[in-house]
C-alpha positions, 0 to 999 in steps of 0.5 A: 948410294945405299937406301939402307945398310946391306945385310951382312953376313952373320958368322953365327946362327941369327936367333931372330927373324928379318924385321918387317919390310916397308910398304911396297918392299919385300921382306929382307932375307934372314942374314946368311949364317956361314955356320948354317952353311958349314953344317950343310951336308952337301955342296950342292945343298949349300949352293941351292941355299946360297942361290936362293939367299942371293936372289932374295936379297936382290930382290929385296935391295932392288925394290928398296932402292926404287922405293927410296928414289920414289919417295924423294923424287923431287930431290932429283933432276930425273925421273925414276925408272920402272926398274933398276937395270934402267939407271945408267952408269954415272959419268965422270966429268971435268965439271964435277971434279974440277979437273981433266980425268984421263986414267979412268975407265970409260963409261960403258958405250954401245959402239965401243961395246959392240966394237970390242965384242966383235974383235976381241970377245971381251969389253971393260967399261964402268956400268952398274952393279944393277946390270949383274945377276949374282944367281949362279946358273950351273955354268960358272964356279960356285962361291966357296965359303971360304970366299965368304968368310974372306968378303965378310971383312969388307961389309962390317959396321966398322968399315961403313963408319970409317969410310967418312967423317960425315955421316950421310956420305958414308957407304961401302965401296969396292975398289975393283973390276968385276968380271961378268959373262955376257950371254948376248950382246943384244941385251945391251941397248942404246939409252935413245936412238943416237945416244952412246949410253948402255942400258941392259935389257935383260 
């Protein structure tokens, strides 16, 4: 679910500033310009600019989503959390689909996570994008301009419109696993005592 269409990567230099933000939500970042990145004189400057943009974009989306949910809290059967990191991953159930689902990854399970990390040092399961930090910490590979240009096709207006003939159901969808480095498994917490649902502390 997306409260607004995400800011798309601009292939040309933006000519106008970002629109004013709604009350309680920080201003959205100016669309990222590949042309501006190409004109920067060093990889370090490009990386710093991209990291700053990603941080501002995440802050805007996080706050916009919480405001969207808060404004519509009567339409949901759950309490709106104080942080997007406290939104649990959705379970796929037979009741919802009318069939027994056996070929999907399990929703992140606390006991499976701890066991898998202790034995193999990795774990694959369905979580939420809110668990991920998009800011490069200097220890992993940086995103290249060619990778940004390659990703732009996934976020076009055309891709959004083609996602459904029913306008309220339109969304951007990425059907691919997203690898993430876990700094400390202790950030994974049980949603409540005795439950297997995983929430992230940080």
